[in-house]
C-alpha positions in Angstrom: 74.1 -59.5 -85.3 75.0 -62.0 -82.8 73.7 -65.5 -82.8 74.1 -67.7 -79.9 74.0 -71.5 -80.8 72.3 -74.4 -78.9 73.7 -76.2 -75.9 72.4 -79.3 -74.1 71.8 -78.1 -70.4 68.5 -77.9 -69.0 66.8 -75.5 -66.6 63.7 -76.4 -64.7 60.5 -74.3 -65.3 59.4 -72.3 -62.4 56.4 -70.0 -62.2 57.3 -66.3 -62.0 55.0 -63.3 -62.4 56.4 -60.4 -64.2 53.7 -57.7 -63.9 54.7 -54.7 -61.8 57.1 -56.4 -59.5 60.7 -55.8 -58.9 63.0 -58.4 -60.7 64.2 -60.2 -57.4 60.3 -60.7 -56.7 59.7 -62.3 -60.0 62.5 -64.9 -59.9 62.7 -67.9 -57.9 65.9 -68.4 -55.7 67.2 -71.0 -58.3 66.9 -68.2 -61.0 68.5 -65.4 -58.9 71.6 -66.5 -57.0 74.5 -64.6 -55.4 73.1 -61.1 -56.5 72.9 -62.3 -60.2 70.2 -63.2 -62.4 70.9 -66.7 -64.0 70.9 -66.1 -67.8 68.9 -68.2 -70.2 70.9 -69.8 -73.0 70.2 -72.1 -75.9 69.4 -75.6 -74.6 67.8 -74.1 -71.6 64.0 -74.5 -71.0 62.0 -71.5 -71.2 60.7 -70.6 -67.7 57.1 -70.2 -67.0 56.5 -66.5 -66.8 53.2 -64.8 -66.9 53.0 -61.5 -68.9 50.3 -59.1 -69.3 49.2 -58.3 -72.9 48.2 -55.1 -74.4 44.6 -56.5 -74.7 44.5 -57.1 -71.0 44.8 -60.9 -71.2 47.6 -62.7 -69.3 49.9 -65.0 -71.3 52.2 -67.8 -69.9 55.3 -67.4 -72.0 56.8 -70.7 -71.0 53.7 -72.8 -71.2 53.5 -76.2 -72.7 52.7 -75.7 -76.6 52.6 -77.8 -79.5 54.4 -75.4 -81.8 57.4 -73.4 -81.9 57.5 -69.9 -80.4 59.3 -66.7 -81.6 59.9 -64.0 -79.2 60.8 -60.5 -80.2 61.8 -58.2 -77.5 61.4 -54.6 -78.7 60.9 -50.9 -77.5 58.7 -48.3 -79.4 61.8 -45.8 -79.9 63.8 -48.6 -81.6 64.2 -47.8 -85.3 65.0 -51.3 -86.3 62.1 -52.6 -84.2 59.9 -50.3 -86.2 61.3 -51.7 -89.7 61.0 -55.2 -88.4 57.5 -55.2 -86.9 55.6 -55.2 -90.2 57.7 -58.2 -91.3 56.9 -60.1 -88.1 53.3 -59.2 -88.7 53.3 -60.6 -92.1 55.2 -63.7 -91.2 52.6 -64.2 -88.3 49.7 -64.1 -90.6 51.4 -66.6 -92.9 52.6 -69.1 -90.3 50.2 -68.6 -87.3 48.8 -72.3 -87.6 52.4 -73.6 -87.2 54.5 -71.0 -85.1 53.3 -68.7 -82.3 54.9 -65.2 -82.1 55.0 -62.8 -79.1 56.2 -59.2 -79.4 57.5 -58.5 -75.9 57.7 -54.8 -75.2 60.4 -54.2 -72.5 58.3 -51.5 -70.7 60.9 -50.7 -68.4 62.5 -48.6 -71.1 59.5 -47.4 -72.7 56.2 -45.8 -72.1 52.9 -47.7 -72.2 51.2 -44.9 -74.3 54.0 -45.3 -76.8 53.7 -49.1 -76.9 50.0 -48.7 -77.7 50.6 -46.3 -80.3 53.3 -48.2 -82.1 51.1 -51.3 -81.9 48.0 -49.6 -83.3 50.0 -47.7 -86.0 51.5 -50.7 -87.4 48.4 -52.9 -87.0 50.1 -55.7 -85.1 48.0 -58.9 -85.0 50.4 -61.1 -82.9 50.1 -60.9 -79.1 52.0 -57.9 -77.7 53.1 -58.6 -74.1 54.5 -56.2 -71.4 57.7 -57.1 -69.7 57.1 -54.3 -67.2 60.1 -54.7 -65.2 62.4 -56.1 -67.8 62.7 -59.5 -65.9 62.4 -61.8 -68.8 64.5 -59.6 -71.2 67.1 -59.5 -68.3 67.2 -63.2 -68.2 68.2 -63.2 -71.9 71.0 -60.8 -71.2 69.1 -57.8 -72.1 71.7 -56.2 -74.5 69.9 -55.0 -77.5 66.7 -54.2 -79.3 65.5 -56.1 -81.2 66.4 -59.4 -79.4 64.8 -62.6 -80.9 64.4 -66.0 -79.0 63.5 -68.8 -80.9 61.9 -71.6 -78.9 61.1 -75.2 -80.2 57.9 -76.9 -79.6 59.2 -78.6 -76.5 59.8 -75.2 -74.8 63.6 -75.4 -75.1 65.5 -72.3 -76.2 67.0 -73.2 -79.5 68.6 -69.7 -80.5 69.1 -66.1 -79.3 69.7 -63.4 -81.8 70.5 -59.8 -81.1 69.6 -57.3 -83.7 67.4 -57.0 -86.6 66.7 -59.8 -89.2 65.6 -59.5 -92.7 62.2 -60.9 -93.7 64.1 -63.7 -95.5 66.1 -64.5 -92.5 62.9 -64.5 -90.1 61.2 -66.7 -92.6 64.1 -69.2 -92.8 64.4 -69.3 -88.9 60.7 -70.2 -88.9 61.0 -72.8 -91.4 63.8 -74.3 -89.7 61.8 -74.5 -86.4 59.0 -76.1 -88.3 61.4 -78.8 -90.0 62.9 -79.5 -86.5 59.5 -80.4 -85.2 58.5 -82.4 -88.3 61.8 -84.3 -88.1 61.3 -85.0 -84.4 57.8 -86.3 -85.1 58.7 -88.7 -87.7 61.1 -90.5 -85.3 
């Protein structure tokens, strides 16, 4: 498991649409320079990016929210993702009032039918979004499944974790995000 720590630089949020468009089309010039995609890191602001959900609704991943967000990038063929999804589901049920959870399937490396079967078979209750071209996954380095991105309630990337986490580690991360919000509110 690789954990990337926080830094203090910021990225301006730009609106990008990530449904059925090539990566170059969904990124602004600021996000795509000199033939390379500008990577998001801890300390950066999560960009506004519209992703379609399995339920047909659109979700703005980088929208302003009043609670932290956990993003889990996954694929239906990923065994660690299959083990971890029920844990995420349980933690979502437990903490949904305090933390948002988005399961983002990188459909570029998967098949929609398999995504639907995976979600149904595991009874996933948190929103399942489709990163059809892998644009958002690519912005986070796109190296492994699962990849988790922890975002604070201000929309700033707090941590990027490559690889599976245990239920205890996931819960500890959620509690840490909640405490960060509470400590900021009390100032």
